[in-house]
C-alpha positions, 0 to 999 in steps of 0.5 A, a space after each residue: 504076254 505075246 499073242 500069236 493073233 491071226 494076221 494077213 500079211 503078204 500084200 499091201 492094203 488097198 490104201 497103200 496100193 493107191 499111193 502108187 496110182 500116180 505112177 501109172 503112165 500106160 494102159 497096161 499099167 492101169 489094167 494091172 493096177 485095177 486087177 491088183 486093187 480089185 483082188 485086194 479089196 476082196 481080201 479086205 471084205 472078208 470076215 477074217 481080214 476084219 477080225 485080224 484088224 480088230 485083234 491087232 488093235 487088241 494086241 496093242 491095248 494088251 501091250 499097254 496093259 503089260 507095260 503099265 503092269 511092269 511099272 507097277 510091279 517095279 514099284 512093288 519090288 522097290 517097296 519090299 525094304 523101306 528101311 533106308 527110305 526117308 519120309 520124303 522118299 516114302 511120300 514120293 514112292 506113294 505118289 509113284 504107286 498111285 500113278 502106276 496103279 491108276 495107269 494100270 487099272 485104267 488101261 485094263 478097264 479100257 481094254 475090257 470096254 473096247 472088247 465088250 463094246 467094239 470087238 465082240 459085237 463086230 465079231 458076232 456079225 460074222 458068226 451065227 452058229 454060236 455066241 462068242 459074247 456068251 462064251 466070253 462072259 462065261 470065261 470071265 465068270 469062270 476066272 472071277 475077273 468081274 469081281 476083281 474088276 469091281 474091287 480095283 476100279 473102286 480102289 482106284 477111285 478111292 485113292 483118287 478121291 480120298 487119298 492113300 491111307 497112311 496105314 497102307 505101307 506095311 512094315 514087315 518083320 524077319 519073316 515078311 517083307 515090307 509091302 503095300 497093303 490096305 486094311 479091310 476095315 477101311 474098305 468096309 467103311 468106305 462109301 467109295 467101294 461098291 457092294 461087289 467090291 466089298 464082296 471081293 475083300 471077304 476072301 482076305 483076312 485082315 488086310 488086302 495085299 495089293 501086290 498079291 491081288 494085282 498079280 492074281 488079277 493080271 494072271 486071270 486077265 492074261 488067261 482070258 485073252 489068251 483063250 479069247 485069241 485062240 478060241 476066235 482063231 480056231 472058230 474062224 480057221 476056214 475063213 482065215 484059210 480062204 482069206 489067206 489064199 486071196 491074200 496070196 493072189 493079191 500079192 501076185 497081182 500087186 507084184 505084176 503091177 509094181 514090176 510094170 511100174 518099175 516100183 520095188 515091192 516091199 512086204 508090209 504087214 497089213 493087219 497091224 495097220 
């Protein structure tokens, strides 16, 4: 999933600007440097700059989730026809599934924790009219993401501590391909699964099709974060405009400094670090 997250990207951040401090040889250059540094710091003190930085980190977390998801889907794709696999190859596929599934669940959980523990509390500091945390939790409830999360976290723990059930690789027939599925009875009888995780299982019949479940989970998470980025950007549109104007001014003052120090100015996107 590609995010069009808010960015401030015209001027260099102050930490990069300071690198050129040793190029200063004249009073005129020093004055130009101080003007450029002061206006740059003003940009960095805006709510929009900080939010853009937070969202840049969130975008990178989402890239990791998406890469792990693609690896997991690749395993599912290769498991559609197991007829030519040897027992050894089936064992290797099982291990690959465990690895990619664990990586995916961990990365999704990590992104969720980062959002709830760091990003939302910091964003809340900049907005006093309504609670973004409250809207975020409402969206999670609307999409049923928590109930998905309880199941996948419990399932990952089950695989790690109790192993992959021998009955999980299900051979299909003429109408159904082979698949990774887990019988409901295994989940219901296991103490590894939380009550809420078992509640998720009730929406299935005899088995939980893991590929279908993973795709539904990922689609719901995509929808949540697409909404989150768009909602926050819209909420802070005025703040972003103010910061963008300051950012343009900072670029102009930086160019003046670089010209006087005879250093070429290269545009660097600062929201991503």
